[in-house]
N, CA, C and O atoms as a Tripos MOL2 file, in Angstrom:
@<TRIPOS>MOLECULE
protein
  280   279    70     0     0
PROTEIN
NO_CHARGES

@<TRIPOS>ATOM
      1 N          -5.0710   87.9300  140.5990 N.3       1 MET1
      2 CA         -5.3880   87.3020  139.3370 C.3       1 MET1
      3 C          -4.8790   88.1470  138.1800 C.2       1 MET1
      4 O          -4.8590   89.3760  138.2480 O.2       1 MET1
      5 N          -4.4850   87.4920  137.1570 N.am      2 ASN2
      6 CA         -3.9930   88.1430  135.9570 C.3       2 ASN2
      7 C          -5.1710   88.7340  135.1790 C.2       2 ASN2
      8 O          -6.1490   88.0370  134.9050 O.2       2 ASN2
      9 N          -5.0770   90.0110  134.8260 N.am      3 ALA3
     10 CA         -6.1540   90.6710  134.0940 C.3       3 ALA3
     11 C          -6.3040   90.1120  132.6910 C.2       3 ALA3
     12 O          -7.4090   90.0570  132.1500 O.2       3 ALA3
     13 N          -5.1870   89.6970  132.1030 N.am      4 GLN4
     14 CA         -5.2530   89.1180  130.7650 C.3       4 GLN4
     15 C          -5.2010   87.5970  130.8770 C.2       4 GLN4
     16 O          -4.1360   87.0060  131.0560 O.2       4 GLN4
     17 N          -6.3390   86.9980  130.7710 N.am      5 ARG5
     18 CA         -6.4020   85.5360  130.8400 C.3       5 ARG5
     19 C          -6.3460   84.9620  129.4400 C.2       5 ARG5
     20 O          -6.9710   85.4620  128.5040 O.2       5 ARG5
     21 N          -5.5910   83.9170  129.3350 N.am      6 GLU6
     22 CA         -5.5690   83.1990  128.0650 C.3       6 GLU6
     23 C          -6.5790   82.0620  128.1520 C.2       6 GLU6
     24 O          -6.5800   81.2910  129.1110 O.2       6 GLU6
     25 N          -7.4240   81.9690  127.1560 N.am      7 PHE7
     26 CA         -8.4660   80.9560  127.1510 C.3       7 PHE7
     27 C          -8.0550   79.8140  126.2330 C.2       7 PHE7
     28 O          -7.5880   80.0270  125.1140 O.2       7 PHE7
     29 N          -8.2360   78.6300  126.7210 N.am      8 PHE8
     30 CA         -7.9280   77.4340  125.9470 C.3       8 PHE8
     31 C          -9.1380   77.0830  125.0900 C.2       8 PHE8
     32 O         -10.2300   76.8660  125.6150 O.2       8 PHE8
     33 N          -8.9510   77.0280  123.7990 N.am      9 GLU9
     34 CA         -9.9990   76.6260  122.8590 C.3       9 GLU9
     35 C          -9.6260   75.2690  122.2950 C.2       9 GLU9
     36 O          -8.8130   75.1970  121.3730 O.2       9 GLU9
     37 N         -10.1900   74.1940  122.8160 N.am     10 PRO10
     38 CA         -9.8260   72.8590  122.3220 C.3      10 PRO10
     39 C         -10.3070   72.6470  120.8950 C.2      10 PRO10
     40 O         -11.3880   73.0990  120.5160 O.2      10 PRO10
     41 N          -9.5010   71.9630  120.1200 N.am     11 GLU11
     42 CA         -9.8910   71.5690  118.7700 C.3      11 GLU11
     43 C         -10.6150   70.2350  118.8660 C.2      11 GLU11
     44 O         -10.0500   69.2470  119.3350 O.2      11 GLU11
     45 N         -11.8600   70.2070  118.4220 N.am     12 ILE12
     46 CA        -12.7050   69.0200  118.5130 C.3      12 ILE12
     47 C         -12.9900   68.5110  117.1140 C.2      12 ILE12
     48 O         -13.3400   69.2890  116.2250 O.2      12 ILE12
     49 N         -12.8450   67.2190  116.9140 N.am     13 VAL13
     50 CA        -13.1870   66.5840  115.6440 C.3      13 VAL13
     51 C         -14.4250   65.7210  115.8780 C.2      13 VAL13
     52 O         -14.4360   64.8510  116.7490 O.2      13 VAL13
     53 N         -15.4530   65.9720  115.0980 N.am     14 ALA14
     54 CA        -16.7090   65.2400  115.2100 C.3      14 ALA14
     55 C         -16.8790   64.3570  113.9700 C.2      14 ALA14
     56 O         -16.9890   64.8600  112.8520 O.2      14 ALA14
     57 N         -16.8980   63.0620  114.1760 N.am     15 PHE15
     58 CA        -17.1910   62.1160  113.0960 C.3      15 PHE15
     59 C         -18.6990   61.8930  113.1150 C.2      15 PHE15
     60 O         -19.2310   61.2910  114.0480 O.2      15 PHE15
     61 N         -19.3870   62.3820  112.0800 N.am     16 CYS16
     62 CA        -20.8490   62.3740  112.0570 C.3      16 CYS16
     63 C         -21.3850   61.4450  110.9730 C.2      16 CYS16
     64 O         -20.9550   61.4930  109.8200 O.2      16 CYS16
     65 N         -22.3250   60.6090  111.3670 N.am     17 CYS17
     66 CA        -22.9960   59.6860  110.4500 C.3      17 CYS17
     67 C         -23.7180   60.4890  109.3630 C.2      17 CYS17
     68 O         -24.4000   61.4710  109.6590 O.2      17 CYS17
     69 N         -23.5650   60.0700  108.1200 N.am     18 HIS18
     70 CA        -24.1530   60.7580  106.9630 C.3      18 HIS18
     71 C         -25.6590   60.9260  107.1080 C.2      18 HIS18
     72 O         -26.1930   61.9820  106.7680 O.2      18 HIS18
     73 N         -26.3490   59.9160  107.6020 N.am     19 TYR19
     74 CA        -27.8040   59.9290  107.6280 C.3      19 TYR19
     75 C         -28.3930   60.5180  108.8940 C.2      19 TYR19
     76 O         -29.5650   60.8920  108.8990 O.2      19 TYR19
     77 N         -27.6310   60.6130  109.9550 N.am     20 CYS20
     78 CA        -28.1810   61.0720  111.2290 C.3      20 CYS20
     79 C         -27.5780   62.4070  111.6640 C.2      20 CYS20
     80 O         -28.1560   63.4690  111.4330 O.2      20 CYS20
     81 N         -26.4320   62.3350  112.2840 N.am     21 ALA21
     82 CA        -25.8190   63.5220  112.8900 C.3      21 ALA21
     83 C         -25.3970   64.5480  111.8500 C.2      21 ALA21
     84 O         -25.5590   65.7480  112.0760 O.2      21 ALA21
     85 N         -24.8620   64.1090  110.7190 N.am     22 TYR22
     86 CA        -24.4480   65.0780  109.6970 C.3      22 TYR22
     87 C         -25.6640   65.7870  109.1100 C.2      22 TYR22
     88 O         -25.6150   66.9830  108.8230 O.2      22 TYR22
     89 N         -26.7380   65.0530  108.9360 N.am     23 ALA23
     90 CA        -27.9620   65.6660  108.4200 C.3      23 ALA23
     91 C         -28.4660   66.7270  109.3950 C.2      23 ALA23
     92 O         -28.9480   67.7790  108.9740 O.2      23 ALA23
     93 N         -28.3580   66.4590  110.6860 N.am     24 ALA24
     94 CA        -28.7730   67.4350  111.6890 C.3      24 ALA24
     95 C         -27.8760   68.6740  111.6560 C.2      24 ALA24
     96 O         -28.3690   69.7980  111.7500 O.2      24 ALA24
     97 N         -26.5720   68.4760  111.5220 N.am     25 ALA25
     98 CA        -25.6450   69.6070  111.4440 C.3      25 ALA25
     99 C         -25.8980   70.4160  110.1710 C.2      25 ALA25
    100 O         -25.8200   71.6440  110.1820 O.2      25 ALA25
    101 N         -26.1990   69.7210  109.0840 N.am     26 ASP26
    102 CA        -26.5010   70.4040  107.8230 C.3      26 ASP26
    103 C         -27.7760   71.2300  107.9510 C.2      26 ASP26
    104 O         -27.8420   72.3560  107.4590 O.2      26 ASP26
    105 N         -28.7810   70.6750  108.6070 N.am     27 MET27
    106 CA        -30.0320   71.3970  108.8070 C.3      27 MET27
    107 C         -29.8100   72.6210  109.6930 C.2      27 MET27
    108 O         -30.3850   73.6810  109.4460 O.2      27 MET27
    109 N         -28.9830   72.4770  110.7140 N.am     28 ALA28
    110 CA        -28.6710   73.6160  111.5790 C.3      28 ALA28
    111 C         -28.0190   74.7260  110.7660 C.2      28 ALA28
    112 O         -28.3050   75.9040  110.9780 O.2      28 ALA28
    113 N         -27.1430   74.3540  109.8360 N.am     29 GLY29
    114 CA        -26.5240   75.3460  108.9670 C.3      29 GLY29
    115 C         -27.5340   76.0210  108.0610 C.2      29 GLY29
    116 O         -27.4560   77.2260  107.8230 O.2      29 GLY29
    117 N         -28.4820   75.2450  107.5570 N.am     30 SER30
    118 CA        -29.5270   75.8000  106.7030 C.3      30 SER30
    119 C         -30.4140   76.7790  107.4640 C.2      30 SER30
    120 O         -30.9440   77.7310  106.8920 O.2      30 SER30
    121 N         -30.5650   76.5300  108.7620 N.am     31 MET31
    122 CA        -31.3850   77.4040  109.6120 C.3      31 MET31
    123 C         -30.5650   78.5750  110.1700 C.2      31 MET31
    124 O         -31.0570   79.3750  110.9660 O.2      31 MET31
    125 N         -29.3020   78.6520  109.7320 N.am     32 ARG32
    126 CA        -28.3770   79.6950  110.1730 C.3      32 ARG32
    127 C         -28.0950   79.6560  111.6740 C.2      32 ARG32
    128 O         -27.8340   80.6850  112.2970 O.2      32 ARG32
    129 N         -28.1520   78.4520  112.2440 N.am     33 LEU33
    130 CA        -27.7370   78.2750  113.6310 C.3      33 LEU33
    131 C         -26.2300   78.0950  113.6390 C.2      33 LEU33
    132 O         -25.6630   77.5390  112.6990 O.2      33 LEU33
    133 N         -25.5980   78.5490  114.6700 N.am     34 SER34
    134 CA        -24.1420   78.4590  114.6960 C.3      34 SER34
    135 C         -23.6880   77.4460  115.7330 C.2      34 SER34
    136 O         -24.4080   77.1340  116.6810 O.2      34 SER34
    137 N         -22.4970   76.9470  115.5360 N.am     35 TYR35
    138 CA        -21.8360   76.0970  116.5140 C.3      35 TYR35
    139 C         -20.3980   76.5640  116.6060 C.2      35 TYR35
    140 O         -19.9320   77.2750  115.7150 O.2      35 TYR35
    141 N         -19.6890   76.1950  117.6360 N.am     36 PRO36
    142 CA        -18.3300   76.7140  117.8340 C.3      36 PRO36
    143 C         -17.4200   76.4190  116.6410 C.2      36 PRO36
    144 O         -17.5020   75.3540  116.0280 O.2      36 PRO36
    145 N         -16.5620   77.3700  116.3290 N.am     37 THR37
    146 CA        -15.6590   77.2150  115.1910 C.3      37 THR37
    147 C         -14.5410   76.2190  115.4630 C.2      37 THR37
    148 O         -13.8430   75.8030  114.5380 O.2      37 THR37
    149 N         -14.3670   75.8350  116.7150 N.am     38 ASN38
    150 CA        -13.3090   74.8790  117.0360 C.3      38 ASN38
    151 C         -13.7800   73.4320  116.8680 C.2      38 ASN38
    152 O         -13.0210   72.5050  117.1490 O.2      38 ASN38
    153 N         -15.0150   73.2260  116.4160 N.am     39 VAL39
    154 CA        -15.5300   71.8820  116.1360 C.3      39 VAL39
    155 C         -15.4410   71.6480  114.6360 C.2      39 VAL39
    156 O         -16.0350   72.3870  113.8510 O.2      39 VAL39
    157 N         -14.7080   70.6340  114.2430 N.am     40 LYS40
    158 CA        -14.5590   70.2750  112.8320 C.3      40 LYS40
    159 C         -15.3780   69.0120  112.5730 C.2      40 LYS40
    160 O         -15.1720   67.9860  113.2210 O.2      40 LYS40
    161 N         -16.3000   69.0950  111.6280 N.am     41 ILE41
    162 CA        -17.1880   67.9660  111.3340 C.3      41 ILE41
    163 C         -16.6610   67.1910  110.1400 C.2      41 ILE41
    164 O         -16.3340   67.7590  109.0980 O.2      41 ILE41
    165 N         -16.5880   65.8820  110.3170 N.am     42 ILE42
    166 CA        -16.1900   64.9820  109.2400 C.3      42 ILE42
    167 C         -17.3520   64.0180  108.9960 C.2      42 ILE42
    168 O         -17.7870   63.3090  109.9030 O.2      42 ILE42
    169 N         -17.8460   64.0060  107.7540 N.am     43 LYS43
    170 CA        -18.9630   63.1240  107.4010 C.3      43 LYS43
    171 C         -18.4310   61.7240  107.1280 C.2      43 LYS43
    172 O         -17.4880   61.5440  106.3590 O.2      43 LYS43
    173 N         -19.0490   60.7360  107.7690 N.am     44 ILE44
    174 CA        -18.6840   59.3360  107.5590 C.3      44 ILE44
    175 C         -19.9410   58.5770  107.1160 C.2      44 ILE44
    176 O         -21.0520   58.9960  107.4410 O.2      44 ILE44
    177 N         -19.7850   57.4770  106.3860 N.am     45 PRO45
    178 CA        -20.9550   56.7460  105.8910 C.3      45 PRO45
    179 C         -21.8450   56.1860  107.0070 C.2      45 PRO45
    180 O         -23.0710   56.2210  106.8980 O.2      45 PRO45
    181 N         -21.2380   55.6770  108.0670 N.am     46 CYS46
    182 CA        -22.0200   55.0740  109.1470 C.3      46 CYS46
    183 C         -21.2020   55.1230  110.4310 C.2      46 CYS46
    184 O         -20.0370   54.7240  110.4390 O.2      46 CYS46
    185 N         -21.7930   55.6010  111.4990 N.am     47 SER47
    186 CA        -21.0570   55.6960  112.7620 C.3      47 SER47
    187 C         -20.7320   54.3210  113.3330 C.2      47 SER47
    188 O         -19.7600   54.1710  114.0740 O.2      47 SER47
    189 N         -21.5300   53.3240  112.9970 N.am     48 GLY48
    190 CA        -21.2920   51.9710  113.4910 C.3      48 GLY48
    191 C         -20.0540   51.3160  112.8940 C.2      48 GLY48
    192 O         -19.5230   50.3610  113.4610 O.2      48 GLY48
    193 N         -19.6020   51.8120  111.7790 N.am     49 LYS49
    194 CA        -18.4280   51.2430  111.1220 C.3      49 LYS49
    195 C         -17.1720   52.0770  111.3460 C.2      49 LYS49
    196 O         -16.1660   51.8710  110.6680 O.2      49 LYS49
    197 N         -17.2180   53.0170  112.2890 N.am     50 THR50
    198 CA        -16.0640   53.8790  112.5440 C.3      50 THR50
    199 C         -14.9260   53.0480  113.1160 C.2      50 THR50
    200 O         -15.1010   52.3320  114.1020 O.2      50 THR50
    201 N         -13.7740   53.1460  112.4980 N.am     51 ASP51
    202 CA        -12.5910   52.4170  112.9490 C.3      51 ASP51
    203 C         -11.8550   53.2710  113.9720 C.2      51 ASP51
    204 O         -11.7270   54.4820  113.7920 O.2      51 ASP51
    205 N         -11.3810   52.6680  115.0170 N.am     52 VAL52
    206 CA        -10.6610   53.3860  116.0660 C.3      52 VAL52
    207 C          -9.4250   54.0880  115.5060 C.2      52 VAL52
    208 O          -8.9620   55.0740  116.0790 O.2      52 VAL52
    209 N          -8.8930   53.5970  114.4060 N.am     53 LEU53
    210 CA         -7.7350   54.2430  113.7860 C.3      53 LEU53
    211 C          -8.0560   55.6680  113.3370 C.2      53 LEU53
    212 O          -7.1890   56.5380  113.4030 O.2      53 LEU53
    213 N          -9.2970   55.9260  112.8770 N.am     54 TYR54
    214 CA         -9.6880   57.2790  112.4960 C.3      54 TYR54
    215 C          -9.6190   58.2060  113.7050 C.2      54 TYR54
    216 O          -9.1650   59.3460  113.5990 O.2      54 TYR54
    217 N         -10.0630   57.7200  114.8330 N.am     55 LEU55
    218 CA        -10.0630   58.5320  116.0490 C.3      55 LEU55
    219 C          -8.6400   58.8190  116.5040 C.2      55 LEU55
    220 O          -8.3160   59.9450  116.8820 O.2      55 LEU55
    221 N          -7.7990   57.8020  116.4670 N.am     56 LEU56
    222 CA         -6.4130   57.9840  116.8810 C.3      56 LEU56
    223 C          -5.6580   58.9150  115.9330 C.2      56 LEU56
    224 O          -4.8250   59.7090  116.3680 O.2      56 LEU56
    225 N          -5.9550   58.8120  114.6330 N.am     57 LYS57
    226 CA         -5.3050   59.6920  113.6560 C.3      57 LYS57
    227 C          -5.6870   61.1570  113.9070 C.2      57 LYS57
    228 O          -4.8660   62.0550  113.7190 O.2      57 LYS57
    229 N          -6.9150   61.3900  114.3260 N.am     58 ALA58
    230 CA         -7.3340   62.7540  114.6280 C.3      58 ALA58
    231 C          -6.5270   63.3140  115.8030 C.2      58 ALA58
    232 O          -6.1160   64.4750  115.7820 O.2      58 ALA58
    233 N          -6.3030   62.4860  116.8220 N.am     59 PHE59
    234 CA         -5.4710   62.9230  117.9490 C.3      59 PHE59
    235 C          -4.0380   63.1780  117.4990 C.2      59 PHE59
    236 O          -3.4110   64.1510  117.9180 O.2      59 PHE59
    237 N          -3.5260   62.3000  116.6450 N.am     60 GLU60
    238 CA         -2.1730   62.4820  116.1310 C.3      60 GLU60
    239 C          -2.0380   63.7760  115.3310 C.2      60 GLU60
    240 O          -0.9790   64.4030  115.3250 O.2      60 GLU60
    241 N          -3.1140   64.1660  114.6610 N.am     61 ALA61
    242 CA         -3.0970   65.3850  113.8500 C.3      61 ALA61
    243 C          -3.2890   66.6450  114.6930 C.2      61 ALA61
    244 O          -3.2690   67.7540  114.1600 O.2      61 ALA61
    245 N          -3.4760   66.4800  116.0030 N.am     62 GLY62
    246 CA         -3.5550   67.6500  116.8790 C.3      62 GLY62
    247 C          -4.8930   67.9230  117.5220 C.2      62 GLY62
    248 O          -5.0430   68.9390  118.2010 O.2      62 GLY62
    249 N          -5.8680   67.0580  117.3370 N.am     63 ALA63
    250 CA         -7.1750   67.2750  117.9640 C.3      63 ALA63
    251 C          -7.0600   67.1040  119.4840 C.2      63 ALA63
    252 O          -6.3440   66.2310  119.9750 O.2      63 ALA63
    253 N          -7.7780   67.9500  120.2060 N.am     64 ASP64
    254 CA         -7.8140   67.8440  121.6600 C.3      64 ASP64
    255 C          -8.9300   66.9000  122.1150 C.2      64 ASP64
    256 O          -8.8650   66.3260  123.2020 O.2      64 ASP64
    257 N          -9.9420   66.7500  121.2820 N.am     65 GLY65
    258 CA        -11.0550   65.8720  121.5960 C.3      65 GLY65
    259 C         -11.6650   65.3250  120.3300 C.2      65 GLY65
    260 O         -11.6120   65.9610  119.2770 O.2      65 GLY65
    261 N         -12.2430   64.1450  120.4310 N.am     66 VAL66
    262 CA        -12.8550   63.4700  119.2960 C.3      66 VAL66
    263 C         -14.1400   62.8230  119.7680 C.2      66 VAL66
    264 O         -14.1870   62.2580  120.8610 O.2      66 VAL66
    265 N         -15.1890   62.8990  118.9500 N.am     67 PHE67
    266 CA        -16.3890   62.1390  119.2750 C.3      67 PHE67
    267 C         -17.0580   61.6360  118.0070 C.2      67 PHE67
    268 O         -16.8660   62.1740  116.9170 O.2      67 PHE67
    269 N         -17.8460   60.5930  118.1850 N.am     68 VAL68
    270 CA        -18.5880   59.9790  117.0900 C.3      68 VAL68
    271 C         -20.0620   60.2230  117.3730 C.2      68 VAL68
    272 O         -20.5570   59.9010  118.4540 O.2      68 VAL68
    273 N         -20.7620   60.7940  116.3960 N.am     69 ALA69
    274 CA        -22.1850   61.0890  116.5660 C.3      69 ALA69
    275 C         -22.9750   60.3060  115.5180 C.2      69 ALA69
    276 O         -22.6250   60.2860  114.3380 O.2      69 ALA69
    277 N         -24.0230   59.6780  115.9700 N.am     70 GLY70
    278 CA        -24.8640   58.8980  115.0650 C.3      70 GLY70
    279 C         -26.2960   59.2710  115.1910 C.2      70 GLY70
    280 O         -27.1440   58.7080  114.4980 O.2      70 GLY70
@<TRIPOS>BOND
     1     1     2 1
     2     2     3 1
     3     3     4 2
     4     3     5 am
     5     5     6 1
     6     6     7 1
     7     7     8 2
     8     7     9 am
     9     9    10 1
    10    10    11 1
    11    11    12 2
    12    11    13 am
    13    13    14 1
    14    14    15 1
    15    15    16 2
    16    15    17 am
    17    17    18 1
    18    18    19 1
    19    19    20 2
    20    19    21 am
    21    21    22 1
    22    22    23 1
    23    23    24 2
    24    23    25 am
    25    25    26 1
    26    26    27 1
    27    27    28 2
    28    27    29 am
    29    29    30 1
    30    30    31 1
    31    31    32 2
    32    31    33 am
    33    33    34 1
    34    34    35 1
    35    35    36 2
    36    35    37 am
    37    37    38 1
    38    38    39 1
    39    39    40 2
    40    39    41 am
    41    41    42 1
    42    42    43 1
    43    43    44 2
    44    43    45 am
    45    45    46 1
    46    46    47 1
    47    47    48 2
    48    47    49 am
    49    49    50 1
    50    50    51 1
    51    51    52 2
    52    51    53 am
    53    53    54 1
    54    54    55 1
    55    55    56 2
    56    55    57 am
    57    57    58 1
    58    58    59 1
    59    59    60 2
    60    59    61 am
    61    61    62 1
    62    62    63 1
    63    63    64 2
    64    63    65 am
    65    65    66 1
    66    66    67 1
    67    67    68 2
    68    67    69 am
    69    69    70 1
    70    70    71 1
    71    71    72 2
    72    71    73 am
    73    73    74 1
    74    74    75 1
    75    75    76 2
    76    75    77 am
    77    77    78 1
    78    78    79 1
    79    79    80 2
    80    79    81 am
    81    81    82 1
    82    82    83 1
    83    83    84 2
    84    83    85 am
    85    85    86 1
    86    86    87 1
    87    87    88 2
    88    87    89 am
    89    89    90 1
    90    90    91 1
    91    91    92 2
    92    91    93 am
    93    93    94 1
    94    94    95 1
    95    95    96 2
    96    95    97 am
    97    97    98 1
    98    98    99 1
    99    99   100 2
   100    99   101 am
   101   101   102 1
   102   102   103 1
   103   103   104 2
   104   103   105 am
   105   105   106 1
   106   106   107 1
   107   107   108 2
   108   107   109 am
   109   109   110 1
   110   110   111 1
   111   111   112 2
   112   111   113 am
   113   113   114 1
   114   114   115 1
   115   115   116 2
   116   115   117 am
   117   117   118 1
   118   118   119 1
   119   119   120 2
   120   119   121 am
   121   121   122 1
   122   122   123 1
   123   123   124 2
   124   123   125 am
   125   125   126 1
   126   126   127 1
   127   127   128 2
   128   127   129 am
   129   129   130 1
   130   130   131 1
   131   131   132 2
   132   131   133 am
   133   133   134 1
   134   134   135 1
   135   135   136 2
   136   135   137 am
   137   137   138 1
   138   138   139 1
   139   139   140 2
   140   139   141 am
   141   141   142 1
   142   142   143 1
   143   143   144 2
   144   143   145 am
   145   145   146 1
   146   146   147 1
   147   147   148 2
   148   147   149 am
   149   149   150 1
   150   150   151 1
   151   151   152 2
   152   151   153 am
   153   153   154 1
   154   154   155 1
   155   155   156 2
   156   155   157 am
   157   157   158 1
   158   158   159 1
   159   159   160 2
   160   159   161 am
   161   161   162 1
   162   162   163 1
   163   163   164 2
   164   163   165 am
   165   165   166 1
   166   166   167 1
   167   167   168 2
   168   167   169 am
   169   169   170 1
   170   170   171 1
   171   171   172 2
   172   171   173 am
   173   173   174 1
   174   174   175 1
   175   175   176 2
   176   175   177 am
   177   177   178 1
   178   178   179 1
   179   179   180 2
   180   179   181 am
   181   181   182 1
   182   182   183 1
   183   183   184 2
   184   183   185 am
   185   185   186 1
   186   186   187 1
   187   187   188 2
   188   187   189 am
   189   189   190 1
   190   190   191 1
   191   191   192 2
   192   191   193 am
   193   193   194 1
   194   194   195 1
   195   195   196 2
   196   195   197 am
   197   197   198 1
   198   198   199 1
   199   199   200 2
   200   199   201 am
   201   201   202 1
   202   202   203 1
   203   203   204 2
   204   203   205 am
   205   205   206 1
   206   206   207 1
   207   207   208 2
   208   207   209 am
   209   209   210 1
   210   210   211 1
   211   211   212 2
   212   211   213 am
   213   213   214 1
   214   214   215 1
   215   215   216 2
   216   215   217 am
   217   217   218 1
   218   218   219 1
   219   219   220 2
   220   219   221 am
   221   221   222 1
   222   222   223 1
   223   223   224 2
   224   223   225 am
   225   225   226 1
   226   226   227 1
   227   227   228 2
   228   227   229 am
   229   229   230 1
   230   230   231 1
   231   231   232 2
   232   231   233 am
   233   233   234 1
   234   234   235 1
   235   235   236 2
   236   235   237 am
   237   237   238 1
   238   238   239 1
   239   239   240 2
   240   239   241 am
   241   241   242 1
   242   242   243 1
   243   243   244 2
   244   243   245 am
   245   245   246 1
   246   246   247 1
   247   247   248 2
   248   247   249 am
   249   249   250 1
   250   250   251 1
   251   251   252 2
   252   251   253 am
   253   253   254 1
   254   254   255 1
   255   255   256 2
   256   255   257 am
   257   257   258 1
   258   258   259 1
   259   259   260 2
   260   259   261 am
   261   261   262 1
   262   262   263 1
   263   263   264 2
   264   263   265 am
   265   265   266 1
   266   266   267 1
   267   267   268 2
   268   267   269 am
   269   269   270 1
   270   270   271 1
   271   271   272 2
   272   271   273 am
   273   273   274 1
   274   274   275 1
   275   275   276 2
   276   275   277 am
   277   277   278 1
   278   278   279 1
   279   279   280 2
@<TRIPOS>SUBSTRUCTURE
     1 MET1         2 RESIDUE 1 A MET
     2 ASN2         6 RESIDUE 1 A ASN
     3 ALA3        10 RESIDUE 1 A ALA
     4 GLN4        14 RESIDUE 1 A GLN
     5 ARG5        18 RESIDUE 1 A ARG
     6 GLU6        22 RESIDUE 1 A GLU
     7 PHE7        26 RESIDUE 1 A PHE
     8 PHE8        30 RESIDUE 1 A PHE
     9 GLU9        34 RESIDUE 1 A GLU
    10 PRO10       38 RESIDUE 1 A PRO
    11 GLU11       42 RESIDUE 1 A GLU
    12 ILE12       46 RESIDUE 1 A ILE
    13 VAL13       50 RESIDUE 1 A VAL
    14 ALA14       54 RESIDUE 1 A ALA
    15 PHE15       58 RESIDUE 1 A PHE
    16 CYS16       62 RESIDUE 1 A CYS
    17 CYS17       66 RESIDUE 1 A CYS
    18 HIS18       70 RESIDUE 1 A HIS
    19 TYR19       74 RESIDUE 1 A TYR
    20 CYS20       78 RESIDUE 1 A CYS
    21 ALA21       82 RESIDUE 1 A ALA
    22 TYR22       86 RESIDUE 1 A TYR
    23 ALA23       90 RESIDUE 1 A ALA
    24 ALA24       94 RESIDUE 1 A ALA
    25 ALA25       98 RESIDUE 1 A ALA
    26 ASP26      102 RESIDUE 1 A ASP
    27 MET27      106 RESIDUE 1 A MET
    28 ALA28      110 RESIDUE 1 A ALA
    29 GLY29      114 RESIDUE 1 A GLY
    30 SER30      118 RESIDUE 1 A SER
    31 MET31      122 RESIDUE 1 A MET
    32 ARG32      126 RESIDUE 1 A ARG
    33 LEU33      130 RESIDUE 1 A LEU
    34 SER34      134 RESIDUE 1 A SER
    35 TYR35      138 RESIDUE 1 A TYR
    36 PRO36      142 RESIDUE 1 A PRO
    37 THR37      146 RESIDUE 1 A THR
    38 ASN38      150 RESIDUE 1 A ASN
    39 VAL39      154 RESIDUE 1 A VAL
    40 LYS40      158 RESIDUE 1 A LYS
    41 ILE41      162 RESIDUE 1 A ILE
    42 ILE42      166 RESIDUE 1 A ILE
    43 LYS43      170 RESIDUE 1 A LYS
    44 ILE44      174 RESIDUE 1 A ILE
    45 PRO45      178 RESIDUE 1 A PRO
    46 CYS46      182 RESIDUE 1 A CYS
    47 SER47      186 RESIDUE 1 A SER
    48 GLY48      190 RESIDUE 1 A GLY
    49 LYS49      194 RESIDUE 1 A LYS
    50 THR50      198 RESIDUE 1 A THR
    51 ASP51      202 RESIDUE 1 A ASP
    52 VAL52      206 RESIDUE 1 A VAL
    53 LEU53      210 RESIDUE 1 A LEU
    54 TYR54      214 RESIDUE 1 A TYR
    55 LEU55      218 RESIDUE 1 A LEU
    56 LEU56      222 RESIDUE 1 A LEU
    57 LYS57      226 RESIDUE 1 A LYS
    58 ALA58      230 RESIDUE 1 A ALA
    59 PHE59      234 RESIDUE 1 A PHE
    60 GLU60      238 RESIDUE 1 A GLU
    61 ALA61      242 RESIDUE 1 A ALA
    62 GLY62      246 RESIDUE 1 A GLY
    63 ALA63      250 RESIDUE 1 A ALA
    64 ASP64      254 RESIDUE 1 A ASP
    65 GLY65      258 RESIDUE 1 A GLY
    66 VAL66      262 RESIDUE 1 A VAL
    67 PHE67      266 RESIDUE 1 A PHE
    68 VAL68      270 RESIDUE 1 A VAL
    69 ALA69      274 RESIDUE 1 A ALA
    70 GLY70      278 RESIDUE 1 A GLY
């Protein structure tokens, strides 16, 4: 085995509902809880109205993973 391993850090884009998931992420920040730096949070008005084009654009921009949280 190679002593120097390269670790893959996927870039994740999280589309978070303003009233639910984003509020939880904001509260976690207020409590000084941390989450991985490779997760980028984007606040959206409502997770139910998320257009698939937003998800595809994130992949086009280089994201390795995308999820919608509500």
